[in-house]
C-alpha distance (Angstrom), angle and dihedral (degrees) to the residues before:
residue distance angle dihedral
M1 . . .
E2 3.77 . .
I3 3.79 115.4 .
Q4 3.79 108.0 -138.4
S5 3.80 101.4 168.8
A6 3.78 135.2 25.1
A7 3.81 92.1 -134.3
S8 3.80 95.0 55.8
F9 3.81 91.2 44.1
L10 3.80 92.6 50.9
A11 3.82 91.3 50.1
Y12 3.81 89.0 53.8
F13 3.79 93.2 43.4
E14 3.82 91.0 53.8
S15 3.82 88.2 63.5
V16 3.81 90.2 49.6
R17 3.80 90.7 50.8
A18 3.82 91.8 46.8
R19 3.82 89.6 59.3
T20 3.81 90.4 49.3
K21 3.80 91.4 49.8
R22 3.81 92.2 49.8
V23 3.79 92.3 58.1
A24 3.82 92.9 38.7
A25 3.80 89.1 57.2
R26 3.82 88.6 62.4
I27 3.81 94.1 61.8
P28 3.80 108.2 112.9
E29 3.81 112.6 -123.0
D30 3.80 91.3 -123.8
R31 3.84 92.1 52.7
V32 3.82 101.1 50.7
E33 3.81 91.6 105.7
W34 3.81 96.0 36.5
A35 3.81 119.2 121.5
P36 3.81 128.5 -178.7
R37 3.81 91.5 -123.1
A38 3.79 140.7 1.6
G39 3.79 112.3 -73.6
A40 3.83 95.6 20.0
F41 3.78 123.7 117.2
T42 3.80 113.4 -89.5
L43 3.79 120.2 -136.5
G44 3.80 87.6 -99.9
D45 3.81 90.8 49.3
Q46 3.81 89.7 53.9
L47 3.81 92.0 55.7
R48 3.79 95.0 40.0
H49 3.82 88.2 50.0
I50 3.82 91.9 51.9
A51 3.81 89.8 48.8
A52 3.80 97.5 43.5
T53 3.79 96.5 45.4
E54 3.80 91.8 46.8
R55 3.79 92.2 53.4
W56 3.78 106.2 28.5
M57 3.81 101.1 32.5
F58 3.81 114.0 20.8
A59 3.84 98.0 34.7
E60 3.79 93.2 40.7
N61 3.81 93.1 48.8
A62 3.83 92.7 44.2
A63 3.80 87.6 54.9
G64 3.81 89.5 52.6
R65 3.79 96.1 -103.7
P66 3.82 129.5 120.1
S67 3.79 122.6 -98.0
R68 3.80 117.5 -87.4
Y69 3.82 96.5 -176.4
P70 3.84 108.8 168.3
G71 3.79 96.9 -165.6
C72 3.79 124.2 -111.4
G73 3.78 105.7 -90.9
V74 3.76 129.3 140.7
E75 3.82 90.3 -101.0
L76 3.83 87.4 76.9
A77 3.80 94.9 57.3
E78 3.77 134.1 -11.9
G79 3.78 131.5 -153.9
K80 3.77 127.3 10.4
D81 3.80 95.7 -74.7
G82 3.80 91.4 46.6
V83 3.80 93.4 49.2
L84 3.82 92.7 47.9
A85 3.82 90.7 47.4
Y86 3.82 89.8 50.3
L87 3.81 90.2 50.4
D88 3.82 89.7 52.3
A89 3.83 94.9 44.2
M90 3.80 94.6 49.7
H91 3.80 90.1 46.3
A92 3.80 92.0 51.9
E93 3.81 91.7 50.4
S94 3.82 91.2 46.5
A95 3.80 92.4 49.0
E96 3.79 89.6 53.1
I97 3.82 91.7 52.1
I98 3.81 94.5 43.4
G99 3.80 92.3 43.5
A100 3.80 89.5 58.1
L101 3.82 92.4 57.7
S102 3.79 114.7 106.9
D103 3.78 123.2 -139.6
E104 3.81 86.4 -103.7
D105 3.82 90.7 51.4
L106 3.81 89.5 54.9
R107 3.81 90.4 56.4
R108 3.82 92.8 47.5
T109 3.81 118.6 106.9
V110 3.80 114.1 -111.8
R111 3.80 131.7 178.7
T112 3.78 125.9 -114.3
P113 3.83 119.8 -140.9
A114 3.83 86.5 -94.0
G115 3.80 88.9 57.3
T116 3.80 93.4 -110.3
P117 3.81 113.8 149.9
I118 3.81 113.3 -127.8
A119 3.80 137.6 157.8
A120 3.81 109.7 -96.1
W121 3.81 91.2 -123.5
K122 3.81 90.6 54.9
W123 3.81 89.9 50.0
L124 3.81 89.6 53.6
R125 3.79 89.7 49.6
A126 3.81 87.8 53.6
M127 3.81 88.1 53.1
V128 3.82 89.4 61.3
E129 3.82 91.3 49.6
H130 3.80 89.7 48.3
E131 3.79 91.8 53.0
A132 3.82 92.2 47.5
H133 3.82 89.3 51.9
H134 3.80 93.9 53.0
R135 3.81 93.0 40.4
G136 3.81 86.6 56.2
Q137 3.78 88.9 53.9
V138 3.81 89.9 52.7
Y139 3.81 89.0 52.6
L140 3.80 90.4 50.4
L141 3.80 94.4 47.8
L142 3.80 91.4 48.8
N143 3.80 89.1 49.3
L144 3.81 89.5 54.1
L145 3.81 87.6 53.1
E146 3.83 90.3 47.9
V147 3.81 91.0 -120.2
P148 3.83 112.0 152.7
T149 3.80 111.9 -117.1
P150 3.79 130.7 -158.7
P151 3.80 119.1 -105.4
I152 3.78 107.4 -103.6
Y153 3.82 96.8 -132.9
G154 3.80 103.1 21.8
L155 3.81 103.3 -82.6
T156 3.77 133.0 68.3
S157 3.80 120.8 -130.4
E158 3.79 88.9 -103.6
E159 3.80 91.9 52.1
V160 3.81 91.4 50.5
Y161 3.81 89.0 49.9
D162 3.81 91.9 49.2
R163 3.82 90.8 51.0
S164 3.78 94.4 46.9
V165 3.80 128.4 94.4
H166 3.82 112.7 -108.9
E167 3.82 116.1 -164.9
């Protein structure tokens, strides 16, 4: 997918974020800082990481500026409501930055934190893949906790199977 305008990308990205928010809403308040093992990201870390990288890495780099990633620790946002508010706030700031990019800006070469040159539109596409990766980890962690999760595109695997032809 080539991103040709900031407006069309942001419309698409809103649907990506909506799916992330649906699963994030299922995190039990008492499990926000739970991790499957010492040193692993907690559920809260996963969401803070999505939020912080979107705003302070992907948006900054797409605008031609260096990364200012602050990490994903509890000092950024605490508790379920705080983490969800942080996710929304960082997204709003990112959308403002990305929305100001011209079509020419999207084609401009920017540098990732590793110093790799990449077209800004490709870097934004990587942001979507990054979010999907961490959203998948949230699904997995909730599964380990036996917390029911929403189907990502409307049907569960079992529902797709039931509605399929079997010969």
